[in-house]
Each structure stands twice: as C-alpha cells, then as structure tokens.
N, C-alpha and C positions, 0 to 999 in steps of 0.2 A: 536479405541481410547478408553481409559479407563474412567470410571466414577470416581467420588470423592472417593468412597469406595475402588476402585482398586488401588488408588494412596496413600493409607494410609502409612505414613512414620514411625510412632511410635514416632515422635517428637510432643509432646503435643501441643505446640503453633501452629505449622504449620498445624496439623490436625484439630485443633479447628477453625482456620481461614478458612480452606477449607470447613468444615461443615457449618460454618456461611455463607460463600459465596454461598454455595449450597442452603441453605434455602432462602437467599435473592433473588437469581436468580429464585427460584421456585415461590416466591411471585410475583416478577416482571412478570414472564411468565403468571401467573394466571390473573394478571391485564390486560396484553395484550390480553388474551383469552376473558376476559369480554368485552373489547373494541370491539373485533371482533363481539361478539354477539350483542352489542348495534348498531354497524354499520350495521349489517345485518337487524336488525329490522328497522332502519332508512331508509335503501334503500327500503325495502318492503313498508313501510309507504309512501315513496316518490312515488313509482311506483303506488300504489293504489290511492293516492291522485291525481296523474297526470292523470291516466286512468279513474277513476270513477268520480272524482270531478272536474277535470280540474284545480286543484290547487296544484302544486308541492310544496314541502317544500324548502324554500329558503336556499341556502348554502350547500346542500347535496354534490355536487361534491368537494367543498373545504374541507368540514369536512372529507370526505372519503380520499382525497389526504393527508391531514395532519395526519389522523389516521394511514394510512399505514406506514408512516415513524416512528411514535411513536411505533406502534406494533412491527416493526422489531427490534428496539433498546430496547424494553422491553423484547423481547424473545431471542435475540441472545446469551446473556451471559449464559442463562440456557441451550441453545443448546450446547454450548461448555462445560459447567460443566457436562452435561450428556454424553459427548463423542459422540455427534451426528452431530457435525459441519462437513459439507461436505469437504472432502479433498482427494487427491489421495495419497494412502499410499502403493502402490505396492513395491516401493523401501524400504520404512520403514518396511513393513511387512517382506520382505526378510531379511533385516538387523536384525530385532528382532529374527527371526528364527536362524540366524547364530550366532549372538552375542547380547543377550538381553541388555547387558551394553551399547554397541555401539548404539543400537536402542534407548535406553532411552536417551542417550546423544544427538543424532541427533534430537529426538522428543523434548527434552528440548530446544535445540537451535531453532527449528522451533517455539515453543511456545514463546520463548523470542523474536523472530522476529515478531510474531503476536502482542505481547505487545508493541514493538517498533512502529509498524505501527498504532496501535490504539492510542498510545501516540501522534503520529504525527497528527492524526485526532482530538484528544482532543485539542491540541495546535492550530490547524487551526480553530476549531469550537468555541472556547471560545470567541474570539472577535465578532463572529456573534451573539452568544447568548447575550452578553453584549449590542450590538447595538440594537437588536430587543427588548430587555427588556427596555433599556434606552429610545428608541424612541417610544415605544409601537407600533411597526409595526403591521399592520393589513393585513389580507388576505380577499378577497371577493370583492363584488361590492358595491360601496357607495350607500346608500339608500335602498339596498336590504338585504345584509348580510355582516357583518364584524365580524371577530374574531381575537384576538391577536395571533401572531405566536410564541411568546416567550415561552409559555408552551411546545410546541412541540420541540423547540430548547433545552429547559431544559431537556426534556426526552431523547433526543439524547445525550446530554452531560452526563447525569447521567448514561444512559445505556452504554455509551462508557467507562466511568470510571470503572463501575463494570466489564465490559468485560475485560478491561486491568488488573484489579485485579485478575480475574479468570485466565487469561493467565499467570500472574506472579506467582500465587499460584501453578498452574500446572507445571510451569517451575521449581520452587524450589523443588517440590515433585519428579519430574522426575530426576533432578540432584542428589538429596539425594539418591534415589533408585539406580541410576546408579553407584554412588560412593560406595555404600554398596555392589553392585554386587548381589542383591537379584532378584529372579524371581518370577513370580506369581505361583499360585497353579498348573497350567498346565505346568509349566516349560518354558513357552514362554513369550514374552512381551505382552504389551497391545493390539497390533494390532491383535493378534490371538484370543482375547476374543470376 
C-alpha cells in the first residue's frame, strides 16, 4: 500500500488535501503516543502504590479502558495514510503486476468501500456521542472515581471522520492515477513498493 507521497496526482488541490490530511494524522498519532506514555506511567504508579503503600490509584482500570479506545482512533488514520493498515493484498498485488491500471481501480474501489464502512460507523456513533454529552454520562464507581465518557466518544467520532477523509482522499488519488494510466518509478503498482 502506498504512502501519500506515492499517490501524488499532480492535481494541486487533491495533493494539498492529501498532504494536509497526512500532517493532521501525524499529529493525532503523536497525541495517541503521548497518551500511551501517560497510561504507562499511571499503571506503574498504580502498581507501586498498590504494592509498596497499599494504596492503589482510583480509576486506573477505567482510565486505561477508555484510553485504549481513544488511542486506536487517534492512530488508525495515520496508519492508513502511511500505507501500513493491515490487509490481505495477494490478489491486489498480482493484479498490480499484470495491470497497474486495474490494480489501482480495484484498490480505489476497496478504499471507497472502507470510506463507506467508516461512514456507517460515524452515522451510528453520532447519536451515542450526543447522548453521552447531553446526559454527561460517567464511567467508574460512585464515590470512588467518576469520569465523563463523552470526551472518548468525541475522539472516536473525530478519528472516524479523519479516517473517512483519508479513505476518500486515497480513493480519489487512486482513481485519478488509474484513469491517467501512470505507473510508479518501478513500473509496478503501489502493492509492489
């Protein structure tokens, strides 16, 4: 799977949108990485507090559970933008070798399908976000630890929107490149890079 640089179309607006999305996803991924580091420090502090002082930090399991969901949706768009999203592309690779144009067309259709599925997720998750925000839904045990769930729902929603935009950007680039009939420097499609 190609990175943003490999999918340069020469169409100014499309390429600028792709680069902007690439930068946005890199920032989101860095935030996700920072959350991982904070969570690791929190877990260590909880273990030390539990073992050495007999005083665990309240709410660590809830914070970790919510953070994992947030981290996934902060980093998945960058994974796609960098061409590292896991997929089986044996058929696609063979098709790229035989006909780069057909490979790009099928790859574009697959990315369009990904955008559609993420659009379904956004449509289904939007009411959940509104409900959790409107009701100020909390997670945790009353009297020990409470945290609002809507920020995590907001991150899931924002991450999904950016992921959908990356899918659509890649779809457009793949279709443009397919209809132009251009191939990469090595003469093969993205799957071979």
